[in-house]
N, C-alpha and C positions, 0 to 999 in steps of 0.2 A: 775813797781810793786808796789814802795813805795805810788805813788798816789792811784791804788786800794788797797792796805793796808787802806792808811789815809780815801779813802772813807768810808771802809767798818766799821771805827772807830769812824768815826765821824755818821754814820748810828746807831750804836748800842747805842751810846750815847743820842742821839738824841731820840731813844726806849726806854729807859730806863728810861729820862725825864719825855716823856708821858704818861709812867705808872705810874711812880711815882705823877704825877699832878694829874692823875685818878684815884689812892688809895686816895688821899688827898681828893678829891673831893668828892668820894663816902665813907668814913669815916665818912666827917662832913656831909651829910646828914641822914648817919645813927644815929648821934649823935641828930640831928634837930628831925627827928620823934622817938627818944628815950625819947626824953624830957617828962616829966607827967606832963602835964597838970589838973585844978581841972575840975572835971565832975560833972556837975550838977545832981539832984535827975531824971527832967525832962527829962535829956537826958539819964541816967540809963533806966528809965522807956520806953520813945519811945524805943529804942535799943530792949528791953526784950518784947513788943509787937510790932515789927518786926518778930522777933524770933518767936514767937507764931503763926502767920498769914503765915507765910513763912513753917512752919511743917507742920501746916493745909492743903496750896497748897499742898506737897511733898506728903502726904499722901490723899488728893481727885484726883489727878493726877492719882497716882499708882490703883486708886478703880475704878477709869472710864478707865483706859487702861485695866485691871483685867474682868471690867461686859463685855465691847466691846469683847473679847477674849475667856470668860466662856466657852464657848462650841467649845474651839480648843486646842488638845493635844500638847504636847511639837514637836512631831513629825510633826502634821499638821503645824504648826506654822515655824516651821525650812523650812517646804516644801515650805511655804509661801513666806520668806524671800529669800529661794534659787532661786526662782520664778523672784524675782527683779529684777532693772538693777545694783542696787547697793551693795556692800558687805563689803564696808569698811566705815566707817564716820570719820569724824577730828569735834575731841572735842577737847574748848580751856577753859577753867576754868575762869568763867569771875567777882567771886565772892571774897572777901577775907578769915577771918576768921570769920568775924562777920557773921555765922551763922548758923541753928540748928547742936544739935550732928546729928542726921540720916542723912543729906546733907552731913555733911562732911563726914562721914564712906561711905555713895556712892562714893565721889570724892576717897577718897583713894585707894577704890577697882577697881578703874580704874587709879588708879598709877597718881593723879592729887594732887598733895599734895598743891600748893601754886597759886594764882593768876597770868593768863597770861601762866601757861604752859597745854600745849596741848598733845592730842595723837591720833594714828590713831586706832581704835577699829571696832574688829571683829562685826557684827552685827550676834547675836545670840537669841533665845526668853526672855532671863534673859537678857542682855545687851540693848538688845530694849526696856525694861522694866525700865530699869535704866535710860536710855537718854529721855526718855517720861518723867518723876519724876522729869529730872535734869535741863529741859527746860529754867525754867527762870531764872538758875542761871548760864548758860553757852552756849558758843555759841557750834550749830550742825551744820555740814550740807558736805554736798559731792563734791569734789572738781573732777574735770576735769582731764585728764592726763596730759594736760599741764603745770594747776596749781601745780599739786601732783610734777612734774617735777624739778618747777622753787622753790618748795620749798624744797625740796630737796636739789638741787644743792646750793641754797643758807643758808640753816637753818639744811638739814639735818644733823644725829649722830649715829653711831652706838653702842648698849649696848655691852659693854663687860660682861658678867656674871662674871669672876673670878675675876678681880679685881670691880665689882660693882661699875666701870664708862665708861662715855661715849667720842666716838670718833670721831669728826666729819668727816666725808667722805669730801676727800681732792683729793681724785682721785678713777678710775676705780677698780684700782686695790685692794683696802681694801675691796671695793665691789665682786670682786671678790676671795678675801680669806675666805670672808666670808659666803658669799650666793652663793659661787659657784657652788656647789654639787646641788641646786633646779632652774638649766639653769638662773642664772641672774649673769651677768656680767658688766652691767651697770646703771647709775642711771635711764635712761632711759626702762630699761626691768626691775625695780623695780616697776617704778609711772606703767607700764600696767601690771603687773600680781598683785599692786593695786586695778585699776581701772577698769578691766577689767570683763566682764557682767558673764564670766563664773567663777566660783573659783577655784583659787590657788588648786592642792591637797597640797600645804606645805603651806597655808597662817600664818598657826596659827605660825609655826617656824619663819618665812620672819617677822614676826608681833612682835615677842620675840626679834628679832637683830634690830629692830628700836628703836632709845630713844628716848623720851620725847621731845618735842619743850619746847622752853624760849621764848615766845616773848614780853618779860621786854616792860617797859613803855618805850615811848620816850628817848633817848640820850639828847637831847637837852632841857636843864633845863628851856629855858622859857614857856615848853607847860607845863609842870611840875608846874611852880611857880605859877599860882594862884589856882592852887587847892588846897581844904583842906589837911589834913592830913588824915581823914576821907574817903576822895573820893581815895588816894593816894593808901591807902590798904584795900580800901572793889570796887573799880567802875574799870571798866577798862576804862580807856582814849581816848575819841572818835577820839583824832587824832595819836595811836598809830596802830603799823601793825594789833594788833590782831580785831582791829574796822573795818581797810582796810578789811581784809580777811572777817568779816563779813559778806559783804557789797558784795564782790565779791560771798560767799556761795549764800547767797541769790536772788542774780540775776542768780545763777545754776538753783534756787528751780523755780522761777518765767519761765524762759526760757521752763522747764520740764514740768512743768505744761499746758502751751502756747502751745506746740509739741504735750502734751495728747489730748490736749482739738480739736486740728486742726485732728488727726489721731482719733479719736473718730467722728468727724462728716464726713471726710473722708469715715469710713466702714458705716455710719448710711445712704449716699447719696446713694448706691445702692439700698437697699433693701427698701428707702422710692421709688424708681420709678419702683422697681417690682410692689408694690401695685398700684401704683397709674394707 
């Protein structure tokens, strides 16, 4: 018993030492990023022109989307989205604070306050328009059931409305307590409800219970050391988990396109035989 007590005490001391070391490194990193440097007029002008270009791009994308669907009512748009195979999109913010106000407001509406934050968004006519506009500033995709299960298992958290905090999903008991009323008893049930082709009747309530993901930059300092302060604060690191996730989502989109083309060829083949 004494040996076990000593082991536990040693383990706690090591844990405290690691936490203190981590806090020290974080404070050093924050101080380094917070140090103000001289910014030339040329750099200020470059940032202003970039913002102007981004705001024009944001407006043009909205106009293009509205023009494409100008004859479509809200109910017709919702029916079109209901017929599609996707109900929920995964959105990751890929830009920092040096963006136009209109873009920042759109991110705030989706609940993406800072770079590397991510959340699951239900596709509606309004969110579809917002995602089309935010395409150049974020990572958007549709994860498979397996990918979403893995994501929820490793980084998933539940949002506690009373305390305005998030609680990581450490066991299925937490899910059962929060979402048991909607027939969701484990992570697999939750992933299936979100990626199912037929919409879950309580999908909006379920999404409200899922907290935003935080995909933070790589913890290994050597992967961030070579980057400038601007790159660290404004651009997603290509070695980060968010960049890896983008590759996975792009791969899903390419596979879907190939499958659709294959199905179209199969459907066209019998009609071509009949005509001949």
